[in-house]
TIMAR-484952 format. One line per 10 residues: their letters; for each residue z, y, x of C-alpha. Coordinates in nm, 4 decimals. Layout:
BEGIN
a) Z Y X ~ ... $
***
This chain:
BEGIN
mvdlqnvcka) 0.8901 11.2882 7.8241 ~ 0.8174 11.6482 7.7264 ~ 0.6599 11.7179 7.3873 ~ 0.4087 11.9882 7.4824 ~ 0.3360 12.0791 7.1209 ~ 0.6905 12.2083 7.0652 ~ 0.7425 12.3947 7.3935 ~ 0.8430 12.7586 7.3443 ~ 0.5464 12.9716 7.4471 ~ 0.7646 13.2742 7.5279 $
cegtgmladd) 0.9631 13.1016 7.8048 ~ 0.7218 12.8109 7.8695 ~ 0.9996 12.5595 7.8050 ~ 1.2438 12.6904 8.0649 ~ 1.4804 12.8569 7.8177 ~ 1.4972 13.1665 8.0395 ~ 1.3082 13.4970 8.0427 ~ 1.3008 13.7728 8.3049 ~ 1.2364 14.1444 8.2734 ~ 1.0297 14.3589 8.5097 $
eewqykctvc) 1.3305 14.3975 8.7434 ~ 1.3716 14.0161 8.7566 ~ 1.6964 14.0166 8.5548 ~ 1.7064 13.6746 8.3896 ~ 1.8427 13.6043 8.0437 ~ 1.8374 13.3331 7.7784 ~ 1.5139 13.3217 7.5778 ~ 1.5568 13.5134 7.2521 ~ 1.2793 13.3207 7.0760 ~ 1.4031 12.9621 7.1213 $
ggsghffpgd) 1.7670 13.0470 7.1894 ~ 1.7524 12.8966 7.5376 ~ 1.6572 12.5440 7.4325 ~ 1.2964 12.5672 7.5513 ~ 1.1727 12.4147 7.2237 ~ 1.0187 12.5927 6.9261 ~ 0.9409 12.3791 6.6222 ~ 0.7158 12.4609 6.3250 ~ 0.9200 12.6481 6.0672 ~ 1.1634 12.7952 6.3223 $
spepsnlinv) 1.2117 13.1704 6.3032 ~ 1.1229 13.3662 6.6199 ~ 1.3765 13.6327 6.5196 ~ 1.7223 13.6062 6.6798 ~ 2.0010 13.4976 6.4428 ~ 2.2241 13.7885 6.5473 ~ 2.1887 14.1339 6.7011 ~ 2.1051 14.1467 7.0712 ~ 2.3570 14.3350 7.2849 ~ 2.1791 14.5608 7.5394 $
dennrild) 2.2912 14.8182 7.7968 ~ 2.1655 15.1772 7.8317 ~ 1.8546 15.0485 8.0162 ~ 1.7749 14.7998 7.7347 ~ 1.8709 14.5013 7.9512 ~ 2.0052 14.2111 7.7490 ~ 2.3754 14.1461 7.8046 ~ 2.4508 13.7720 7.7782 $
***
């Protein structure tokens, strides 16, 4: 059963995000788990590696 109170609102619980060109990458808010609990930090734990077009490189 899904706990709707702790679903990541950025990725809606899927763990994946997509940019405007439909490139998919792991959610940077929940770290790809799809869950975001009270007290969790929305900031990534490490720097995000991007290319010259600011696409996330996973």
